[in-house]
N, C-alpha and C positions, 0 to 999 in steps of 0.2 A: 507233715513229711513221713512217709515211707521208712523205714529202715532199710530197704531193698536202695541200693545207689548204682548209678548208671557207671560210676568210677569208685570201685569198691576201697579203693587207698587211695592216700596221696601222692605216694610215689607209683607211676605208670609204668615202671618197668618191675614192679613184684610181682606181677603177672609171669612177667618170664624169667623169675627169677625160681632157681632150684635148689637142692637140698647138697649142690655140692659146690665146689670151687676149683678152680685151675692154678697153677704154677705154671709161666712159661718161662723157658731161658732166655739167654741174650739174642739169639736168634731168630727163634720165635717170635719175640718182641719185635724184631726189625723187620720180619714177614708183614705182621700186623700194620705195622705202622707206615708201611709201603703200602699195601693194598688200602688203607684210610686216605693215603695221600694221593691216591690211582683214582678214588671215589670223588674226592676233591675237584682235582683237574678236570675228571670227566664232567662235571656236574659245572665247572666255570665254562665249560667248550660249551658246553649245550644252553648255560645261560647265557649266553655272548651272542649265539645264532639266535636266540630269543629277542634279545636287546636290538640286534643288527635287522632284524626283520618287522621290530616294533617302529623302529625309527629309518625305515623307509632307504634303507644306504643304498647306493648306488650300486657296491658289490658286496651284498651280506656274505658273512660265512653259511652255505649251502653243502649240503651231505647228501651223496647218493646214498641208495638202498645198502650196497655193499657196506659203505664207511659205518652207516648208520646202524647195521647191523653186528658191525664188529665194537662199538662203541657199547652196545646192550650185552654183548658177548663180555665185554672187559668189566662193566660194571657188576655184573654177574661173578665172575671171576674175583674181582676185592672181594666183596661179598661171601662168596663162599672161603675164603680166606678168613674174613671177621667173624662168620661161624664157627669155622674149625676152630680157633682159636679160643673164644666161648665154650666149645663144647669139649677143649681136652685133646682133641684127633689133629693139632698141627704140629708138623714136624720143624727141627730133629727133636726137641725135648717138650714136651706137654706133660704133666700129669695131674688127673682128677682124683679130688678126693673127698670124698663127704663130710661136707661143714660139719661142724660138732665133732668129727674124730678127734683122736689123740692124733694122727697125721695132719692134720690140719690145724688145730691148738698149735703147733710145732711149726707148722711152715709160715702161719700168722706171726706169732714170736718175733721169727727171725726175719720177719718182712718188716715187723715194727723197729726189731734193732738195729736192722741193715740200714733203714729212714733215718734213724738216730746217729748213725758213724757217717754217713754220708751229710748232714747237716752239721756235722762236728768235724771235719776235713778243716785243717789248717790251710 
């Protein structure tokens, strides 16, 4: 077998990883959660439509072109929020730092300490 592999890493996300990390404040994290919930809701709506069509319901869930375009736009907006969070361009507070830098090490230690403090709460 050749040394060249179709999938170069066991971690499929590694190809998208770069040399930076992002800190998100609470409101930025809430925006991210809302976007992900929106994506899930829209996917569920589309899945229900396909199920209705598959079982030949008398009144299946259908959309006109304006609704379909709105759903696609909503998915795109949610994806944009997720992308913004990943790149550190989400507001009100996101800070992008280089992996391995002093700032990154400081944030990583602070996050680990905060996690321990949360687990140890009375």
